[in-house]
DRENDO-380431 format. One record per residue (C-alpha): x, y, z. Coordinates in pm, whole numbers, padded with zeros to 5 digits, always signed. Layout:
XYZ
...
This chain:
+02088+00708+02123
+01725+00733+02291
+01749+00652+02678
+01436+00521+02835
+01477+00557+03223
+01245+00468+03488
+01195+00752+03713
+00945+01001+03884
+00771+01310+03877
+01025+01488+04160
+01286+01374+03917
+01080+01565+03625
+00989+01822+03801
+01284+01955+03983
+01541+02233+03813
+01470+02441+03555
+01281+02267+03322
+00959+02369+03061
+00772+02063+02941
+00541+02240+02641
+00250+02038+02491
+00203+02112+02123
-00099+02349+02078
-00229+02106+01805
-00207+01796+02020
-00578+01703+02174
-00716+01878+02412
-00685+01772+02762
-00946+01503+02784
-00908+01279+03105
-01331+01239+03249
-01390+01130+03548
-01394+00725+03557
-00991+00795+03440
-00982+01075+03751
-01134+00846+03966
-00879+00527+03884
-00569+00762+03924
-00713+00892+04254
-00755+00535+04383
-00431+00417+04288
-00286+00704+04480
-00467+00613+04773
-00384+00271+04755
-00024+00348+04732
-00036+00587+05051
-00154+00335+05237
+00051+00058+05126
+00398+00314+05194
+00297+00327+05555
+00408-00050+05598
+00681-00045+05287
+00764+00340+05221
+00962+00249+04917
+00665+00126+04745
+00588+00255+04405
+00296+00200+04119
+00394+00234+03803
+00180+00444+03603
+00336+00503+03211
+00534+00675+03011
+00615+00989+02880
+00800+01056+02542
+01015+01361+02529
+01199+01511+02262
+01407+01777+02337
+01437+02163+02198
+01720+02205+01930
+01803+02537+02107
+01895+02360+02447
+02222+02470+02559
+02466+02375+02831
+02297+02648+03113
+01900+02786+03164
+01581+02603+03125
+01558+02301+02951
+01315+02256+02730
+01150+01903+02603
+00821+01882+02409
+00570+01644+02549
+00502+01385+02208
+00305+01143+02446
+00171+01114+02790
+00022+01484+02800
-00286+01376+02981
-00060+01173+03204
+00164+01506+03314
-00120+01751+03295
-00319+01554+03526
-00038+01552+03781
-00002+01878+03766
-00335+01949+03822
-00322+01743+04140
-00024+01917+04252
-00265+02217+04225
-00474+02083+04500
-00258+01941+04729
-00060+02270+04734
-00371+02477+04774
-00552+02190+05039
-00223+02242+05243
-00186+02578+05235
-00555+02657+05331
-00517+02385+05617
-00217+02342+05719
+00073+02622+05675
+00101+02864+05358
+00451+02788+05284
+00372+02469+05175
+00251+02724+04832
+00584+02841+04762
+00736+02530+04843
+00537+02281+04575
+00556+02604+04335
+00907+02607+04347
+00991+02275+04356
+00737+02100+04092
+00515+02341+03919
+00735+02716+03789
+01053+02809+03726
+01081+03140+03997
+01357+03264+03832
+01256+03252+03493
+00984+03529+03346
+00939+03370+02979
+00939+03054+03097
+00781+03023+03450
+00577+02729+03369
+00685+02403+03423
+00423+02280+03225
+00229+02488+02899
-00015+02291+02793
-00201+02314+02471
-00311+02644+02381
-00697+02530+02416
-00614+02477+02810
-00384+02679+02857
-00581+02985+03061
-00807+02739+03278
-00436+02561+03378
-00291+02909+03471
-00586+02957+03679
-00559+02657+03849
-00156+02723+03863
-00221+03099+04002
-00518+02965+04193
-00760+03242+04047
-01106+03304+04099
-01158+03116+03733
-01003+02770+03868
-01323+02537+03913
-01482+02628+03590
-01669+02369+03348
-01328+02270+03114
-01170+01968+03174
-00863+02112+03346
-01119+02279+03586
-01350+01976+03647
-00993+01771+03710
-00890+02028+03974
-01225+02037+04151
-01227+01629+04197
-00914+01667+04353
-00977+01943+04553
-01322+01758+04689
-01117+01401+04695
-00827+01583+04914
-01109+01784+05147
-01289+01419+05226
-00967+01263+05285
-00976+01202+05698
-00970+01546+05786
-00907+01440+06117
-00570+01326+05981
-00321+01531+05833
-00065+01326+05794
-00248+01167+05582
-00203+01442+05304
+00148+01445+05356
+00172+01075+05262
-00057+01152+04982
+00178+01398+04840
+00433+01206+04866
+00343+00925+04724
+00217+01144+04409
+00626+01300+04423
+00804+00983+04482
+00621+00651+04461
+00445+00723+04121
+00658+00558+03863
+00693+00663+03489
+00922+00556+03244
+01060+00902+03081
+01158+00808+02685
+01402+01088+02561
+01524+01127+02229
+01846+01257+02194
+02000+01534+01879
+02024+01339+01584
+01829+01056+01704
+01634+00959+01347
+01334+00998+01626
+01063+00845+01377
+01229+00463+01410
+01283+00536+01769
+00880+00599+01859
+00775+00369+01631
+01002+00117+01779
+00817+00201+02096
+00522-00035+02100
+00443-00026+02478
+00373+00310+02445
+00105+00292+02214
+00236+00565+02048
+00053+00638+01688
+00281+00887+01554
+00311+00919+01221
+00669+01131+01060
+00406+01443+00989
+00321+01434+01364
+00702+01445+01457
+00814+01721+01178
+00512+01913+01330
+00630+01866+01688
+00987+02008+01551
+00881+02290+01386
+00641+02423+01619
+00945+02339+01937
+01143+02596+01676
+00863+02845+01667
+00835+02930+02091
+00695+03268+01976
+00539+03295+01660
+00377+02943+01727
+00045+03027+01723
+00013+03251+01515
+00151+03029+01300
-00039+02750+01363
-00393+02901+01340
-00306+03057+01006
-00092+02817+00797
-00096+02486+00973
-00400+02422+01061
-00535+02505+00701
-00268+02281+00630
-00431+01987+00843
-00785+02053+00690
-00643+01992+00321
-00448+01712+00389
-00501+01358+00581
-00220+01249+00817
-00086+01042+00523
-00141+01307+00250
+00102+01562+00448
+00321+01257+00542
+00365+01266+00096
+00383+01621+00084
+00717+01614+00307
+00833+01300+00103
+00765+01493-00237
+00973+01804-00119
+01271+01608-00025
+01221+01414-00349
+01276+01764-00534
+01658+01754-00410
+01745+01422-00367
+01526+01120-00556
+01738+00874-00304
+01486+00988-00001
+01359+00680+00133
+00968+00734+00258
+01071+00575+00614
+01340+00865+00641
+01126+01192+00575
+01140+01313+00950
+01508+01278+00979
+01560+01422+00639
+01347+01704+00687
+01481+01768+01009
+01853+01764+00912
+01792+02040+00647
+01568+02237+00865
+01831+02266+01147
+02070+02485+00932
+01800+02759+00942
+01886+02983+01290
+01557+03237+01318
+01235+03195+01387
+01146+03356+01109
+01305+03090+00872
+01088+02804+01026
+00826+03033+00978
+00884+03098+00543
+00900+02730+00571
+00577+02669+00761
+00441+02902+00436
+00647+02740+00203
+00482+02365+00306
+00130+02518+00289
+00157+02680-00047
+00260+02337-00165
-00016+02168+00014
-00248+02344-00160
-00101+02245-00479
-00105+01874-00336
-00479+01860-00277
-00522+01961-00636
-00293+01649-00745
-00499+01411-00527
-00797+01592-00573
-00828+01652-00955
-01173+01790-00991
-01105+02087-00797
-00791+02192-01096
-00943+02507-01319
-00805+02419-01635
-00977+02124-01818
-00627+01969-02000
-00471+02006-01704
-00728+01834-01482
-00784+01595-01759
-00392+01460-01748
-00468+01452-01348
-00736+01233-01327
-00560+00989-01592
-00241+00950-01411
-00406+00978-01066
-00658+00669-01246
-00291+00480-01304
-00213+00468-00937
+00143+00524-00886
+00249+00798-00636
+00594+00789-00737
+00508+01043-01062
+00378+01289-00793
+00742+01484-00705
+00663+01563-01106
+00362+01709-01091
+00386+01931-00770
+00695+02046-00973
+00521+02104-01265
+00199+02311-01057
+00482+02461-00870
+00656+02608-01182
+00307+02724-01333
+00241+02910-01020
+00539+03077-01042
+00472+03146-01414
+00777+02976-01531
+00498+02726-01714
+00155+02737-01905
-00094+02558-01802
-00109+02396-02178
+00257+02277-02141
+00155+02149-01777
-00070+01959-01958
+00128+01818-02207
+00435+01712-01984
+00222+01523-01816
+00058+01367-02156
+00382+01243-02225
+00388+01073-01884
+00101+00923-01970
+00242+00832-02306
+00552+00665-02162
+00344+00462-01905
+00095+00345-02191
+00384+00235-02445
+00634+00022-02127
+00286-00136-02057
+00277-00238-02430
+00592-00337-02442
+00606-00534-02148
+00837-00313-01951
+00572-00141-01749
+00831-00183-01406
+01107-00185-01478
+01297+00125-01341
+01028+00298-01301
+01037+00454-00982
+01384+00548-01013
+01328+00743-01346
+01019+00916-01280
+01159+01041-00922
+01470+01112-01072
+01271+01384-01405
+01285+01691-01166
+01665+01672-01095
+01768+01563-01413
+01585+01699-01698
+01682+01994-01841
+01666+02312-01697
+01704+02551-02010
+01417+02361-02212
+01023+02437-02191
+00892+02260-01921
+00710+01988-02139
+00991+01979-02392
+01229+01862-02122
+00999+01578-01903
+01011+01463-02306
+01378+01448-02372
+01480+01287-02029
+01183+01022-02101
+01372+00968-02446
+01753+00925-02334
+01908+00624-02211
+01746+00254-02177
+01388+00425-02035
+01215+00192-02252
+00993+00498-02343
+00879+00275-02680
+00907+00402-02996
+00642+00381-03272
+00793+00098-03464
+00824-00049-03109
+00484-00027-03028
+00362-00182-03382
+00577-00481-03303
+00436-00534-02911
+00114-00458-02976
+00132-00789-03238
+00330-00992-03042
+00359-00927-02594
+00097-01049-02406
-00099-00699-02281
-00329-00937-02082
-00032-01062-01856
+00161-00772-01771
+00097-00469-01533
-00165-00469-01330
-00539-00500-01418
-00654-00148-01341
-00407-00040-01566
-00448-00273-01847
-00822-00192-01810
-00773+00171-01808
-00551+00169-02116
-00890-00001-02322
-01124+00238-02172
-00895+00526-02275
-00843+00406-02621
-01260+00351-02639
-01313+00697-02553
-01075+00800-02837
-01331+00758-03048
-01523+01046-02888
-01873+00885-02965
-02110+01123-02892
-02339+00861-02696
-02054+00764-02455
-02099+00444-02281
-02054+00359-01911
-01725+00202-01928
-01733+00135-01544
-01871-00261-01518
-01758-00323-01850
-01452-00604-01828
-01158-00734-02060
-01295-01022-02263
-01036-01236-02497
-01288-01340-02816
-01050-01582-02877
-01145-01768-02567
-00930-01937-02311
-01045-02252-02343
-01074-02381-02707
-01358-02573-02788
-01341-02787-03103
-01524-02504-03311
-01241-02261-03200
-00990-02522-03273
-01138-02590-03639
-01109-02167-03668
-00761-02147-03560
-00643-02484-03733
-00706-02349-04118
-00405-02056-04039
-00164-02311-03941
+00108-02337-04091
+00302-02699-04250
+00524-02713-03915
+00306-02498-03660
+00158-02635-03367
-00190-02456-03310
-00183-02488-02916
+00119-02276-02982
-00054-02031-03239
-00329-02022-02962
-00122-01927-02681
+00071-01695-02901
-00262-01534-02974
-00468-01518-02656
-00340-01239-02439
-00197-01002-02749
-00409-00662-02743
-00561-00760-03084
-00753-00997-02902
-00881-00820-02642
-01209-00567-02574
-01423-00464-02367
-01797-00582-02258
-02075-00606-02023
-02134-00920-02218
-01843-01150-02065
-02040-01442-01856
-02258-01468-02238
-02002-01487-02428
-01762-01720-02249
-01584-01921-02517
-01899-01964-02726
-01805-01965-03102
-01731-01680-03312
-02129-01670-03430
-02266-01635-03145
-01983-01399-02957
-02020-01162-03286
-02401-01117-03260
-02364-01040-02892
-02119-00789-03016
-02314-00651-03267
-02534-00488-02993
-02273-00331-02799
-02210+00064-02796
-01852-00003-02763
-01640+00105-03058
-01378-00156-02978
-01637-00446-02977
-01841-00325-03322
-01544-00378-03492
-01449-00752-03432
-01856-00790-03500
-01761-00674-03867
-01540-00971-03913
-01680-01323-04081
-01421-01497-03857
-01157-01488-03569
-00818-01629-03692
-00458-01546-03634
-00523-01272-03999
-00800-01138-03810
-00647-01035-03495
-00340-00928-03629
-00499-00674-03845
-00694-00549-03536
-00360-00525-03349
-00250-00340-03647
-00559-00078-03646
-00500-00005-03262
-00121+00017-03309
-00221+00315-03502
-00473+00458-03264
-00186+00418-02977
+00051+00643-03146
-00184+00870-03231
-00310+00879-02892
+00011+00883-02684
+00317+01067-02869
+00636+00887-02871
+00973+00994-02766
+01219+01172-02959
+01425+01067-03205
+01692+01010-02965
+01532+00770-02827
+01687+00480-03073
+01521+00137-03116
+01414-00043-02806
+01241-00300-02951
+01472-00626-02917
+01307-00926-02799
+01325-00967-02352
+01510-01261-02335
+01624-01105-01990
+01219-01210-01863
+01260-01538-02066
+01618-01575-01803
+01417-01463-01486
+01107-01715-01552
+01307-01969-01607
+01541-01939-01309
+01225-01938-01091
+01070-02225-01284
+01046-02499-00981
+01167-02841-00980
+00901-03107-01061
+00758-02896-01342
+00831-02786-01748
+00733-02553-01967
+00700-02536-02345
+00873-02339-02619
+00575-02161-02685
+00482-02105-02332
+00811-01890-02316
+00752-01760-02696
+00429-01618-02546
+00555-01454-02259
+00753-01262-02442
+00642-01174-02790
+00839-01363-02999
+00773-01751-03161
+00894-02088-03053
+01179-02127-03315
+01352-01827-03187
+01306-01962-02831
+01498-02284-02924
+01734-02109-03118
+01852-01870-02816
+01802-02188-02563
+02028-02381-02793
+02347-02102-02808
+02318-01915-02509
+02362-02032-02123
+02018-02027-01932
+01908-02164-01640
+01699-02494-01611
+01671-02461-02023
+01612-02869-01953
+01291-02812-01839
+01176-02664-02182
+01002-02926-02386
+00786-02945-02662
+00362-02910-02665
+00283-03222-02635
+00536-03312-02314
+00844-03453-02556
+01188-03358-02528
+01269-03161-02839
+01505-03385-03091
+01794-03117-03128
+01808-03062-02778
+02203-03110-02623
+02358-02938-02353
+02562-02660-02396
+02795-02848-02149
+03010-03017-02438
+03127-03346-02168
+02741-03343-02044
+02528-03648-02256
+02243-03766-01980
+01910-03785-02133
+01720-03484-01996
+01422-03660-01911
+01573-03889-01634
+01701-03557-01508
+01351-03452-01509
+01234-03741-01365
+01456-03755-01079
+01325-03385-01032
+00978-03500-01012
+00854-03487-01353
+00642-03767-01457
+00622-03943-01777
+00392-04186-01933
+00498-04469-02170
+00499-04271-02499
+00783-04031-02325
+00514-03707-02265
+00567-03516-01932
+00260-03469-01761
+00037-03176-01859
-00082-03150-01481
+00339-03019-01385
+00328-02792-01712
+00393-02397-01610
+00194-02266-01896
+00218-01902-01971
+00004-01693-01722
+00242-01912-01413
+00575-01788-01618
+00440-01470-01566
+00419-01496-01194
+00694-01636-01164
+00868-01348-01365
+00692-01147-01182
+00499-00916-01445
+00176-00996-01335
+00150-00915-00947
-00044-01053-00666
-00405-00851-00648
-00402-00761-00329
-00730-00664-00110
-00859-00312-00022
-00818-00264+00353
-01185-00147+00369
-01433-00227+00106
-01493+00102+00031
-01760+00275-00228
-01656+00253-00629
-01549+00570-00753
-01794+00754-00954
-02043+00535-00852
-02302+00402-00562
-02236+00063-00437
-01939-00073-00259
-01681-00338-00445
-01877-00598-00250
-02247-00530-00427
-02043-00521-00815
-01860-00851-00701
-02213-01008-00671
-02303-00820-00981
-02044-00966-01184
-02077-01303-01041
-02462-01314-01087
-02421-01212-01443
-02115-01441-01530
-02226-01752-01405
-02501-01980-01407
-02753-01907-01121
-02618-02284-00979
-02220-02187-00922
-02368-01812-00797
-02571-01997-00571
-02331-02262-00457
-02037-01915-00404
-02282-01756-00167
-02339-02028-00012
-01946-02074+00034
-01888-01706+00154
-02197-01719+00403
-02033-02016+00552
-01651-01880+00515
-01823-01568+00745
-02027-01793+01009
-01691-01944+01089
-01490-01630+01137
-01371-01537+00848
-01415-01184+00654
-01432-01093+00301
-01252-00823+00138
-01237-00697-00235
-00992-00615-00461
-01072-00323-00708
-00982-00398-01092
-01251-00465-01376
-01324-00811-01250
-01360-00736-00896
-01247-01028-00670
-01359-01170-00357
-01088-01232-00081
-01139-01490+00217
-00964-01330+00468
-00858-01554+00753
-00691-01275+00946
-00702-00933+00871
-00415-00663+00891
-00479-00586+01234
-00389-00903+01352
-00031-00939+01507
+00043-01207+01253
-00079-01001+00930
-00368-01090+00691
-00375-01425+00558
-00610-01544+00278
-00645-01922+00088
-00813-01833-00221
-00957-01533-00378
-01305-01573-00596
-01273-01443-00937
-01649-01355-01082
-01535-01525-01441
-01509-01838-01277
-01177-01899-01077
-01062-01995-00763
-00699-01864-00751
-00548-02040-00471
-00260-01818-00386
+00065-02036-00283
+00281-01751-00351
+00128-01523-00106
+00107-01800+00179
+00480-01937+00141
+00551-01575+00334
+00309-01597+00601
+00276-01752+00913
+00243-02072+00990
+00169-02124+00598
+00560-02046+00538
+00645-02412+00647
+00598-02548+00334
+00402-02858+00460
+00121-02696+00553
+00075-02570+00198
+00133-02899+00095
-00167-03026+00298
-00390-02779+00163
-00236-02856-00204
-00328-03236-00096
-00678-03179+00018
-00811-02989-00310
-00657-03256-00475
-00986-03455-00329
-01212-03191-00554
-01371-03316-00888
-01146-03224-01122
-00861-03073-00895
-00529-03184-00980
-00260-02891-00850
+00084-02994-00912
+00328-02976-00625
+00569-02788-00828
+00347-02531-00788
+00334-02416-00463
+00500-02097-00528
+00245-01995-00755
-00150-01953-00790
-00273-02182-00963
-00659-02167-01050
-00959-02418-00978
-01264-02360-01185
-01549-02189-00949
-01763-02483-01117
-01677-02724-00890
-01902-02576-00565
-02155-02644-00829
-02141-02964-00674
-02247-03024-00325
-02060-03300-00197
-01791-03122-00349
-01869-02770-00164
-01922-02961+00151
-01549-03089+00096
-01406-02765+00019
-01560-02591+00367
-01431-02863+00496
-01064-02790+00379
-01127-02394+00439
-01192-02424+00789
-00888-02665+00847
-00697-02364+00736
-00908-02111+00944
-00821-02298+01165
-00404-02302+01116
-00438-01932+01079
-00569-01897+01451
-00313-02118+01619
-00040-01946+01796
+00320-02012+01636
+00546-02166+01845
+00691-01871+01946
+00400-01739+02089
+00297-02019+02309
+00393-01911+02655
+00434-02195+02931
+00413-02125+03286
């Protein structure tokens, strides 16, 4: 267990000890301001101790890691993980005191201070008690040996000269004053020495010591450990292996490298256990040459990881394309396999063609799972286990495909893809950037000789999300005798057959198909021009396009082996999860659930009538009435489901119809089921990939293009007012660039918080789901107050049951000046609440 002990310089330095400052840490850098502050503290302490001999002055902490080679006897070695600037400065001050007293009082002070505090007199190789970083070593040894080099222009020499001058001018007629200063330095300056014990998880210990100001990553700790194990070869290994590795990879990327190295052996290793797991593995090595070989291996793997993170540096075009696509997909759990594949190629056990083929199977695995609505299920576990579980006897690409094809990994067959593309709400599954990528890659598959820049294109619902009378009339032509138009709309709306990419999104909206068709005819995007070939856009056209797109998917992304079997059954588990999360005071429909899982309302009704499901009584017909054939599955239950719903908070009108404002529709069911993850802001608005400008500029471009001048101007007024009151803005990185109203940034001690996200397409998303786990809005009364405030705006009616969701408010609300001012008042209230301390933070005298 870690020990934290208050101590003095005397206790730290007396005895056979040696403190190593790692050669890769920053060089000694205290300046004269810091030196003067320490000297003033020492002088004052020396004066205070005249009357109070036990007076002390606390100057900070040291974090030490003992060498794993320490034995019961001999010199104890420690790595100075934190506090090296402080310890080096105090050692330089002792050198200055030693030289001053030896010159002005008695030469014996030189031997006394050297032997007690600065050197290990009976050790030849470990004669220094402090070994600074390599850059400072010569200058420090010059101070230690009092050679002519001491007092140069480097930072160590400047510090020595500062203290030498200060001692020379400190009351030269009173030699006792120097004695008191030495005593104050040796026994009066208090430090806290934090020392880890063998076997400790040093990363977690250091991470918890916030008072040390320590900002170490697990990569830093592993580096410390490795070079502690390289007492002889450390400088050479650092110069020729470690420094190039650090120049290739950032600190977080180094940490990723060490995790990937572990996952090759055990896919269960967590990223929080990198240091402890690597240390446990490396402790088995005994010779310095073995540690050096490990650093050499890390350097080689680091070069491969560099290629994975920067695919443009890959020389083979086939591998480069697959690396670029896997990088764009945005999941780091594919990195262990990618690293393994490149490593196999480097060792000559796989060709570039096989590596590219294996990566294509992984890409296909991602795309097909997304299309059938299983994009995230067990994906991390599956990918992290590929390397350890795939066949060693097959060529690497065949081995990857075979592994992904066996078991219930949901590598969708061709038949499953064809069925899912017709029915699964593609637009609601996975992350927005991944949905855009699939459409972009489909467009690229046409191989146009004049490719269109797709960065600015966004996803368009051809059949609009809000139906006009004209659209209703077009859809009604395909209705069967027992079908509901709204349910048909819900079933078709978010499917792949109804989606395209366009730069005309603002001009299209919910306009009639004839107007959309005229715009799409001018598009350079093949996916859109195909739609313009149709005379109308109803169910037959959408399903026909879905079939054509399924054919293209199957051609572009190869499927699993025959061992995969048919995994295209209806995902009833997803429906059950959504129903389990359906809050009291809300209801949904058979059609909403059917659209969520890619089936029809009738099978949903049949399923609920014969299989237990949570909250089944909250499923009503589209108009909000209880289905005529509804019955409880409990044989002895006969109460009226409407009365149960009333007690739960659902409001019914005189015709027995539930309030539509309390209805949870397909998109919100997807939020409840967790298949539409909450979008998160970028830490810092950064430059867009492959383009100049920032995401902020992209948001402005999209908002201006997609909204009327009145709405766009009103939005800019709102954002300006938000920043004026103290808020900040962050942005999402999806195809539709969202803007987050940040009331607190990540750096705040309570973490980030935002009340809403603005989408250029015309929605202000109120993030109750996010707020439910953010202080102080985890108090439901504050979220309820926010809901009630927003409901005062014209046209806004957010049901209480949606306090766990992310309901949308129309952006058009802002065009009304009074409504905008009212909303700003509510946002100001939110901002003020976010800044207030919680009861745990309040300090009373």
